[in-house]
Each structure stands twice: as structure tokens, then as C-alpha cells.
C-alpha positions in Angstrom: 115.2 96.6 58.7 113.7 99.7 57.3 111.1 101.7 59.3 108.5 101.2 56.6 109.1 97.5 56.2 106.8 95.3 58.3 108.3 92.7 60.4 107.1 89.3 59.3 108.2 85.7 60.1 110.0 85.6 56.7 112.2 88.7 57.3 112.8 87.6 61.0 114.0 84.1 59.6 111.6 82.4 62.1 111.5 78.7 61.5 109.5 76.4 63.6 110.7 72.8 63.8 107.8 70.4 64.2 109.9 67.3 64.5 109.7 65.0 67.6 112.1 66.1 70.3 112.2 69.7 69.2 111.3 72.3 71.8 107.7 73.5 72.0 106.7 75.9 69.2 106.1 78.8 71.6 109.6 78.3 73.1 111.2 78.1 69.6 109.3 81.4 68.7 110.3 83.1 72.0 113.9 82.1 71.6 114.1 83.4 68.0 112.5 86.7 68.7 114.6 87.2 71.8 117.8 86.4 69.9 116.8 88.9 67.1 116.1 91.6 69.6 119.1 91.1 71.7 121.3 90.7 68.7 120.2 94.0 67.2 118.2 92.6 64.1 115.1 94.0 65.8 115.8 97.5 66.9 114.4 99.0 70.2 110.8 100.3 69.5 110.2 98.1 66.5 106.6 96.9 66.3 106.2 93.1 66.1 103.5 91.4 64.0 100.0 90.9 65.6 99.6 87.7 67.4 97.0 86.6 64.8 99.1 87.7 61.8 102.2 85.9 63.0 100.2 82.8 63.9 98.8 82.7 60.4 102.2 83.2 58.7 103.7 80.4 60.9 100.7 78.1 60.7 100.5 78.1 64.6 97.6 78.7 66.9 97.1 82.2 68.1 97.4 81.0 71.7 100.9 79.7 70.9 102.1 83.0 69.6 100.3 84.8 72.5 102.1 82.5 75.0 105.5 83.4 73.3 104.8 87.1 73.5 103.7 86.9 77.2 107.1 85.0 78.0 108.9 87.7 76.0 107.2 90.4 78.0 107.9 88.7 81.3 111.6 88.5 80.2 111.5 92.2 79.4 112.4 91.7 75.7 109.2 93.2 74.4 106.5 95.4 75.8 102.8 95.5 74.9 101.2 98.9 74.6 97.5 97.9 74.7 95.8 98.0 71.4 98.8 99.8 69.7 100.7 96.4 69.6 103.9 94.7 70.9 107.3 96.4 70.7 110.9 95.6 71.2 111.8 96.9 74.7 115.0 98.8 75.5 117.8 96.4 76.7 118.5 98.5 79.7 114.9 98.5 80.8 114.8 94.7 80.2 117.9 94.1 82.3 116.6 96.3 85.2 113.2 94.7 85.1 114.7 91.2 85.0 117.0 92.1 87.9 114.0 93.5 89.9 112.0 90.5 89.3 114.9 88.1 90.4 115.5 90.2 93.5 111.7 90.1 94.3 111.7 86.2 93.8 114.7 85.9 96.0 113.1 88.1 98.8 109.9 86.0 98.8 111.9 82.8 98.8 114.2 83.9 101.6 111.1 84.9 103.7 109.4 81.5 103.2 112.7 79.9 104.3 112.4 81.8 107.5 115.6 84.0 107.0 115.7 87.3 108.7 116.2 90.5 106.7 119.8 90.6 107.8 120.4 86.9 106.9 118.8 87.3 103.4 120.8 90.4 102.7 124.0 88.7 103.8 123.4 85.7 101.6 122.7 88.0 98.6 125.8 90.1 99.2 127.9 87.0 99.5 126.6 85.8 96.1 127.2 89.1 94.5 130.7 89.3 95.8 131.5 85.9 94.6 130.2 86.5 91.1 131.7 89.9 90.6 135.1 89.2 92.0 135.5 86.0 89.9 
């Protein structure tokens, strides 16, 4: 996509399936934007449409688009820069943020389970060794 070409639902090829049994619209939107960003169709730093603008284009409620954007931000796919808008985040930053969030969640869960620091670290290292040596 060219720098001067605005990103819209049309040139992103976003399609929302409203049929019974289809995933929730926000999840369909989240998945399609994530796939476009991770697949390189949306370059790092590219500005996404506004919540209201994309909602109007897709015939969705603004809250549905906002929920998808929040999920994408939580996943590290996009970053919101206040009033400047929502932008595609760098993949390395995304991976690091996601790994840090996963590590934090693990640490909190291990503590709730009553594991000591040493037990929690040993369990994490065992899992890493098993995954990376496979």
C-alpha cells in the first residue's frame, strides 16, 4: 500500500460474516487485521482507520471496532498513540511485549499456586528446554 493511500476496509479486504455460527464480529476484525499486519500487507508504522470510520465502513458498532483494536493492542499487533491514532506495531516489539505479558501471567499464577521462586523458575526452565530441544 502506498504511503498516501488511506487504509480502508476495502483495501484491507476485511469481510465480516454475520451468519449464525461465525465468530463474533470483533474477533473476525481482530483476526483479519492481525493477519494483514503479520503477513506484511500492513507495514510497521502504518496508520489504521479511526474506530468510527472503520465502524461506518463495515456497518459495525464503534464499540465492536474499539474492542478489536484493544485486543490487537493487547496482543502487541498495534499501538495507540493518543489522539494521533492507531498504528501497526513492530513485530519484534510485539513478540517481546507478548513474551513479557506471558511471563508475568505465569509468575502470578505460580505464586497463587504456592510455588517458591526456585520451583517456579525450574518449571519454566523445564518447559523451555522441552520446547526448544524438540
